[in-house]
C-alpha positions, 0 to 999 in steps of 0.5 A: 446748515441744512437739515440733518434729520434726513439722511444724505446717503443711506445703505441697505444691505448692500452687496457687489459680487463678481464673477471669475473665470479660469479664462476668457474663453470660459467667460464666453461660454457661460453666456451661451449656456446661459442663453441657450439653457434658458430658451430650453428650459433646461437646468443649468450646468455647473457654472464655469466661474466662482463668486468673489463678493467684494461687499456684502450687507454693508448698512449706514446712513450719513448726514449733513455736515457729517465726515466719515472715513472708511478704512481698511486692508487693500482688497477690504472693498472701500473704493468698490463701495464709494463707487456705488455711492457714486453710482459708477457702479451698480450693487448685485443686491441691496439699495443706495439712496442719495440725496443732491449733487455728488462729486467724487474723486475716485481716480486721478483724472477721471471725468478729464479728457487727456486731448483737451486742455484744463481750461476745457475740462473744467467747463466740461466737467461742470455740464457733467455735474449739472451746471450751465456755462455761464455758471461755469464761466462765473467759478473759473477765475476761483478753480484756476486760483485754487488749482494753482498749475499757471499757464498750464490751463491751457495746455493738454491735460496729458502733459500734467504731472499727476500733481496738477492734475490732481490739484486741477481735480480737487479745485473743480470737484469743490467749486460746484457746491457739492451736497456728497463729497467723496474722495478716494486717496487723491490727496496723497498726490500733492505736495506738503501745502497744497494738502494743508489747503485741501484740508481747509476746503474741507472742513469749510465744506463740511461745516456748511452742511457738506457731507464727505465720506474720505478713504485712506491708508493714512489714519492720522488724516482720518483722525484729523478730518473725520468724527466717524470712521467705518472699518471694512474687512473682507467686504463687511463691515467690521467696525463702526464708531468714533474716528479715534477707536475705529482707527485704533482697530486698524492699526492693530489689523496692520501690526497683526498681519506684519506679526504674521507675516514675520512669523511665517518667515521665522517658521521657514527658516527654522525648517530650512535650518533644521532640514540642513542640520539633519541632512548634515548629520546622524540620526540622533543629531535629528532627534536633538535638533528637534528636541532643541526646537520643542524647548525653544517653543515652551520657553516662548510660552511662558513668556508674559502675555503682555509682551507677546504682541508683535514679537515676531515681526520684532525679532526680524527686525532685530537681526539688523546690526545687532550686537553684544554679548547675550548676557541679556536679550531685549524680547520685544519693543512696543509702543502704546497709546491708552494701553493700546498698540499703535504705529501712528500717533498725534503731535504731542501724544503721551505714549508708553514704549514697552521694552521687555529684556530677559537676563540669561545670567546675574547682572548689575550695573545695566543701563538700559537706552533708548533713542528715537531717530529719523529714517535718516539715522538723525538722533532726536530723542533720547532716554536711560536708566542713568538718567533716571538714576535707576543703576542700582538694581539688580537683575536676576538670571532667568528673569523677565524685565519689562521697562515701561518709558512713559513719553511725550512726542512734540515731534516733527511730523514724519516717520521715526525709528527706536533705537534700544540697548543694554550695556554696561557703563565703563568702570573707569575713565577712558575704558570702552562701554560693554555692549549686552545687547544693541537693536538699532532698528526695533520700531518704527512709527510715525506722527502726524502733523499739528493740527494747530500748525506744523512745527519747525524743527524736529522737536518742541521743548516746554518753556515760559514766556514773559512779555514786557509792556512798555519798557521805554520810559 
């Protein structure tokens, strides 16, 4: 592996500022003002633009053999930062130091001439990267084999699908011995098997000493291939550290965003309902509506703090086909790993599904059940208090109860939904269940592909294996 004492990438106080004009004419006027006020040596007038800093005071280093993930919300400055490192964009302030050949997958189809066939584009990209035609031809068969686009290698690139274009671009950019490889969301285009092949090549390159900068919104991929991660927020570095810890912070930010959006929707709906009630009734009723709203807010403020996170988003989801007699209410559903809220998990992670319930009247013989289903509605896992032999408990009116289900997730990679419900079992054979509060869509989460190889089925179960040798006499 290459010497790691000297960084391959070093950024010092990088900033990028864009001028935002109200209209195209102001851009032209500003150019004239800058020119003539400079000639006349007069004080400049108020600018016709506002400044937007896409990046500000970004510092970090990368060494040979490091894989660093960059994550953040849309507009956080991730792509801008990669373009500055790749040299396709100049920073407004600060310095960028890089060492060695840089190859970058920043935008689908970038570096390709759509009128040229795939073969010609391979040779063209090789020349851009500083290789001779002979060197490019020597590696062409390996590139074509990896891209695996068949006879389309001799067809114009403009006829390619997005997946074919990404296959060829990745094959080219990783075939010519880069020292720094930059990938910006490009792998999301390929199919599952090609993505696995790309991951294997990326890991091989990193092991050989290549420095990898990888941008993705898929935190499971960041955790899989990166040891370190950087979280950007509004153009600034919010967190730097291990990929696991930084991606956990990012997932929490996403959950907070969803909850804030849901809270705003609930507030707008509450205001609309209040106004309609006031308009259709007397002034006396107006004061009654305001009093009930204040009482509801006071009730929420008294709930335990550990069940508040994400509650507004939960309330929006819970409206979908909710049913029951309202004798008790499910207040919130959360999922935690290592006591951290998350929606992204690894295969076989140990998680806690936390369900908060409040009784509006005294209840007994109450069953709390939860089900994990695919997005298509296929039931995969099921748990309830009957199985746990917890049906003898008495629940008091007005009290809040928290059910912590600690389970493993040996699940096939994909997206899942948590369904939960409260119900009284049938009193006699042949009678129906009495539903108290059933929420079909309480929480969503995702399980990443198993690192050691994907499973072929929804779930794996604990098993004991015995292998008998030489049983033939």
